[in-house]
N, C-alpha and C positions, 0 to 999 in steps of 0.2 A: 627511522629514530623523531622523536617528539621535538617540532620547534619550540623554541623559547616562549612564543605566541600561547600555544597547545598547554605546554606545562604551566604557564601565568594563569590562564584561565582555569586549568583544570584545579589548580590550588585553592584559586579564591573560592570557585565555586565548593568544594569539599570545606572551606571554611565557612562557606555559606550553612551548607547543611549543617554543619558541627555546632554552630550558634544557635541554629531554628530549634536544635534538639535539646540545645540548654535553656531555651526561652530567654536568649540574648541577642542584641545588635551585633551584626558582624564589625569586623574593625574595619576603620577608615583606609586603613593600610591595604586590605582584601580589598577595597572598592576602588582604590587607587591603581592596585595591579589589577585587576578587571578589566575597567576601563582600556589600561592602557595595555594590556595583551590583547583587548578585542580591537582595539584601532589596529594593531599591527595585522592582527589576522585578515582585517577589510583592506588592508594595502596588499598583503600576498594574494587574497584571493582576488584581488584586481589587477596583478600584475599581466603583463602582456606575455610573457615566457613563465611556465610554472603556474599559471593564476588558476582561478575555478572558475571556468564557462559557465557551471549553473546559475553560478551567482553573478559575472558579470551580464547573460543574459536578463536576468529579474532586473541590475539596477538599469539597463539599456532600456527593457520596456518600461521603466518609471518613469526616464528620463526623455523618451522619446513617445510622442502621441500618436505618431504611425506604427510605432511597434506594439504601442497596447492598443492601437484597433485591430492588428493581423492578429494580436493572439485571442481575443473578443470571438473575431471573425472565425478562426481557427474551430474552436470550441464547438459553432454550428455549423461547422462545413459538412461533417457527415449527414446530417439532418436535412441543412439545404440541400444537397445532394440529390437525397433518395425522395425528398416534396419536386424536385423538380422532374425528374427522372418518373416519377409515380404521373405527375399532370402529361409529359411527354407520349410515355406508354397507354396512357386514356384516352389518346387520341393516333397514336403514330406507332403502335405494335407493329411489326409485322405482321404478325397475326392476322390485325382488322386490315391492313393494308393489301392484304390478298386477297380481300374480299370487294376492295373497291377497283372502279374503272381504272384504266390504265389513263394517263393524262398529267395533267400541271398540279393538280391538287394531290395526287399521289406520289410524284418525284418530292415535291416540295417536302410533302409530311415526311418519308423518307432521310430526305436532309436532317432533319428535326431529329430523328431517331437517333441517325449518326453523329450529329455532333453532341448530343446528350449523351450519349454512351462514350464517347471519345473525353468526354469532360470539357469541351471547348464551349464554354460558356458566352464567351462575347460574341462567339459565331453561332451559337443555337440561339441568341438573341435577334443577330440581324437574320438568321432565316426565318424567324416568325413572322419579322416584319417585311420580308420579300413575302413569304405565306397570305399574310394579309392584304399586302396589295394588289394580288392576285383577284383574278374571278372565280367569287365563291359562289356563284350562282346554283350551284349544281350541290352544294355541300354548305349551305348556310347556317345548317347546325356547326361549323368547325368556327365560325367568327370569335363567338363568346369566349372557348376555351384557350384559343389563342390569343387575343386579347388578355385573359387571366392569366396567362404564363409571361408574357411581354409586361405585366405590370407587376411579376409576383416579387414581392421582399426576399424571397429566397434566391431568384436568380441573381438581383441586385447587389445582393452579397456576396455571392459566388463571383460576380463579376469585378466587383471592388476589393476581394479577396485576392484575384488576379492579379488585379491592378497595383497592389499594395508590395506583391513578390518582387515587383522588378526596381522598385525603393534600394538603395544602399542601406539605410539602415536596417531594414525588414531582411535584406541577405547576409547581412554583419549576425544579425540574433537568428538567423536560423542556421549558418556557420555555428555558432556557438551551441545551439541546441544539440547539431550532429555531434558534436565535439565530448561531450558530456553523455553520450549514448546515444543507440537506436532510437529513432524516431517513431513515437506511437503510430501506430497502423503499419510500418514499415517493413520490408521483409526481413529485413536483421531485428528487429524487434522480436516477430513471430518465430523466428529460430533460437532468439533468446530465452522467449517461454517456452519454448517447446526442449529447450535442454533444460532447464529449472526444473521443469515437470517430470521428465527423464531424471535427473537426481532425486527429484522427490518421491518419485515411486519406486526407486532403489532402495532408499533410507527407510520406506515404509514396508518395503517387503523385508528386509534384514531384519526390523525392531518384532514386524509380525510372528517372525519364523522363532526369533529368542522368547518370545512370549508365550509362542505356542510351545515350545521344549518345556519353560517353565512348568506350563500348565501340568504338562506330562509327568514331568518330576515329580509334583505337589501329590497330583493325584495318586501316583503310586505308592508315593510317602503315606500317605492320610487312606489307602482306602477302604474303603466302607465306611466312611464317616462322611466329612464335608466335599464337596466337588467344587474342583476350578474349571474356570473357562475364562477364553480371550473375549473379549469383545471390542470393535474397531468402529471408530466414526460416530461414537454416542453424540447425540444430540438433545440436549436438554428441552423437557417437555415445555409445551406451550402451557402458557397460566403457571408456571412454577414460580414464587415466594422470592420477592427481591425485583430491584429496578435491571432490567439491562443495561443500560449505561454504558454500551460499547465492552462489554463484557465477553470472555469467549464463550460460544453455545455451542460448541462442537469440539469433540474430544477424539485426540487421535485413537489409543487404546488402554484398556482398563482390563485388570487382571481381578475378577470375581470368585466370591467364595459362596456356598449356598448349601445348605441342610438341604434335604430332601423335602419338597412343599413349601420349602420356606423364602420369602425374598433373599436377596444376595446382598452380600456386603462388599464394598470395594476395598479391595487389599493394595491394588497400586495403581497409579495414574499416568499416563507418559503423554508427553508431547513431541513429537516427530521431527526433526529438523535434518534437512539437507547438509546444513554447515553451521560449529559452534556459533559462528558469529550472528546468526538468525534468530537466537535464542533471547539475546540481549533486546532487542527491538518487540518481541513477542511478550516479553517478562509482564508489563503493568498489565497488560490484558488480559495474561492468565491470573493473576491475582486479583481481576473485579472478576472476574467467571468462578473463579474458587469462594470469594466471599460472598457469591451468589447463591452457589451450589450449598454453602453452610446455612441459609436462612430456610432448609428444609427442616420440617416439623419431624422430633425423633421419631415417634409412633408413627408416620404415615411410609407409604410405600410410591415410590415414583417410576412411573414405566418411561424406560428410554430408547427411542427407536436406535438402531445399529445396523450396521451392511450384514452383522450376524444375527440378524434376530432382535425382539424386545428383551431387554434387561431390565426386571424389576429389581430396585435396588431402595434398601431399606433407609432410611431419613437418616437416623442415628451415624452412619457412615459417611453420610454426604454432611452431615454436620462436624465431623473430624478436619475436613480439610480447609478450614476457617486458618488463613495465613498467620502467623505471630508477627506482627507489623510488615516489613515487606519482605519476610523470608516464606519459603513454600514449607510444607507440612513434609516430613522426612518421607512419605510415601507418595508425592508426587514429584516428577522427576522431567528429566529433558534427556532424548533419545538422540544422539547421532552416530551413522555409521562412518563419518567421514574422519580424514586423518586430522591429527591433532594441531589445532592452530596457536601461535603464539599469546601469549596473555593479553588481554584486552587493554587497548589503548588508554592514554592517559584521557584524552577528551574524545570520544567519537565522531565518526561524521556525522551520524544524525544530530547530534547535540550542536557543532558547527554550522549545520545547515541550520538548525531553530536559530540561534541567536545572529545568524547573517540576516534572516528573513525578517527580523524586528525593524518597526519603522525606524527607530533611530537608528540605526545599524544604514538602513538604506538611504536614509537621508544624510547622514556622513559620507557613505559612498558617493552619491550622487555629487557631494561638494568636493571628492576629492578628483572626481570624473570632472569637474569646471576647472580643475588646475587651484582650488582653493587649500588651504591646510586646517580644518579645523581642528580643536582641540579636544583630547579623549576622553576630557569631563563633558563634553556634549554627548557621550555614551551613558551617563550615569544614569538614563531611565533604562534602559537594559539591564544594569545592575537592579533597580529598585524592584520590575516586574518581576524578575528570577525567585525572587524571593517569597511573592505572594501570587501569582497567575497563573491559575493551571494549564494552560498551552504550554509553560515551561516547564511545569513539574517533572517531567522524562530527564530535561537537561541536567535540572538542580541535582535530582538523584543519580544522573548517569554512571556514574561509575561504579558505586556499589552495586546498581540493578545488574552491570555488565559482570560483576565480583561474582554474585549470588546466583544467576544464569548457571555460569560455566562451575559451579559448585554444585549445582542440581543436576548437572550433565554427565550420561554415564555412555558408552558403547555397548552396544547389545551383549555381543560378546561377554565383555566385562560384568554386564548386569548377568547373564546365563551364568557365568562361572561362579560369582558370587553367591549364588544361590543353590548351584551344586554343593558348593564347600559347605555351607551352612546346613545341608542337608545329611551331607556325608558325616557332620560333628554330630549331629543329634542322636 
């Protein structure tokens, strides 16, 4: 059940949408409702019990310099690890050590390699120092790379990162990150990714089977005239007219019709989703992709690469993909084989996350975390930005987008059944 804050935000956002469409300013009451509801949402997100760990982690990062430093170092950590291990392998790889005479130098380099492999960065730095303190007269060429390792900014950052992990604030941040979901690069995140991939593969297989049966039915019905075929994973050709501008460039499935020796016409275009809720997040990018395809020259023929071979599509049929405002053309659908979900929420999780991440929202949250009681009117900048800023456009149109994405969604079996009924009546 939606909270009062969710409902208040949703109604205020919808009022802003209506006012924009009518070229009128939103009512002052809507602004008051929005800022009050957003303040409530921020307080709910900060609550110890039942709050939003993702938002709490962002606020903690903004408040604590050591947490901010930890986040910055973590972003570079994988690259730093590769750099240090590559430098270590250059002088201490087991293959190189086998060719060295036994002695202190070989043992010291073996320790280096073991420390680097284990990710023991402080111990690695100590091992480098000990190696430099030894007599390297028989291997003078080692001194320069050892000195370079010891002064490496990457090794220094890795050691600093390990030091920060022992701080209470950073440990609180880590705990919040773990509560919001598996950490990137973890075994849990990898398992979650594999599960999502399997769900996506099942959805694609179900849709491909339905499209294949549709093509067979249509070819039997129209035997000797136009031929229908299915192509999957079409990719917009390089140099296609119009700006890419984060538009969709790969299309999951299409049903094409062509006369012998002629370019094909696009009859049906489908985007395949593992769950209905995934369509709303994809919808703006889909619209941008369709608008770009509609830039095609009517008389031109465009060669789309696909997993089913090249598809030569007539530009006139691509021009018919032009969306009417924020609505999809009738022959563009979402396809999903998952069980039906309840109607979309009045305020999506993605929209809440975007509103909470606004600078004014974070500043408001920091004041609350310090024990202050800021007025909800301090959130007016978020309301003003919502009406104009491109980064908040998806939040502004979030409910309309969710409804339209659901309206364009079909189960593969329902799609096939509709085609069978249509052919049976003709």
